[in-house]
C-alpha positions as CSV (number, residue, x, y, z in Angstrom):
1,M,114.3,108.7,111.2
2,G,113.7,109.9,107.2
3,A,111.1,110.9,105.3
4,A,110.7,107.9,103.6
5,E,110.3,105.7,106.6
6,D,106.8,104.7,107.3
7,V,106.0,105.5,110.8
8,R,103.1,103.6,112.4
9,I,101.5,104.7,115.7
10,P,99.0,101.9,117.3
11,P,95.1,102.6,116.5
12,G,94.6,102.8,119.9
13,E,97.2,105.7,120.7
14,V,95.4,107.6,117.4
15,A,92.3,107.4,118.9
16,A,93.1,108.1,122.7
17,A,94.7,111.5,121.0
18,L,92.1,112.5,118.8
19,A,89.5,111.9,121.5
20,N,92.1,114.1,123.7
21,F,92.4,117.0,121.1
22,A,88.8,116.9,120.8
23,G,87.3,117.3,124.6
24,L,89.7,120.7,124.7
25,P,87.3,123.3,125.2
26,R,88.1,125.5,122.6
27,V,87.2,122.8,120.0
28,T,84.1,121.9,118.6
29,L,83.3,118.7,116.3
30,E,81.1,119.2,113.4
31,N,79.5,115.9,114.3
32,A,80.7,114.7,117.2
33,E,78.5,111.1,117.0
34,L,80.3,110.3,113.8
35,A,83.7,111.2,115.3
36,S,82.5,109.3,118.2
37,M,82.5,105.9,116.2
38,A,85.3,106.9,114.1
39,L,87.5,107.4,117.3
40,A,85.5,103.2,118.8
41,W,86.4,101.7,115.5
42,T,90.1,103.0,115.4
43,E,90.2,102.0,118.9
44,A,89.2,98.7,117.7
45,G,92.0,98.6,115.3
46,L,90.8,99.9,111.8
47,D,93.0,103.1,110.5
48,F,91.6,106.4,111.6
49,A,91.3,107.7,107.4
50,D,89.0,103.7,107.3
51,A,87.6,104.7,110.1
52,I,86.3,108.3,109.2
53,H,85.4,107.5,105.7
54,L,83.5,104.9,106.9
55,A,81.0,106.2,110.0
56,A,80.7,108.9,107.0
57,A,78.7,106.6,105.0
58,Q,76.8,105.2,107.3
59,A,74.1,107.2,106.1
60,C,74.9,106.1,102.5
61,E,73.5,103.1,100.4
62,S,76.6,101.3,100.7
63,F,80.5,101.1,101.0
64,V,82.7,100.2,98.7
65,T,86.3,99.3,98.8
66,F,88.8,97.0,97.2
67,D,90.6,96.6,100.5
68,R,90.0,93.0,101.6
69,T,91.5,94.1,105.2
70,L,88.9,96.9,105.4
71,Q,86.0,95.4,104.8
72,R,87.2,91.6,107.0
73,R,88.2,94.0,109.8
74,A,84.8,97.0,109.2
75,T,82.3,93.6,109.0
76,A,83.5,92.0,112.3
77,L,82.5,95.4,114.1
78,G,79.4,95.1,112.4
79,A,79.5,97.6,109.4
80,T,78.0,96.8,106.1
81,V,81.2,97.4,103.6
82,E,80.7,95.6,99.7
83,S,83.4,94.8,97.4
84,P,83.2,96.0,93.8
């Protein structure tokens, strides 16, 4: 595998690995509720980076993105996402 290859790990596997990491005895999460929401959305198919940003933005007035796929998927999960 070269550096230029795109490695895609299924979202459910990413969520499971991060949940296992978060459950380690010496790991403390800054915001466990936010992490839980992001992991649930990742398991449902969102990219983890998108899910963590979206979860963090729930306290904001709005979440705006040019990413139509993110907007469609997040809206299907009950999140409010706007396009510019």
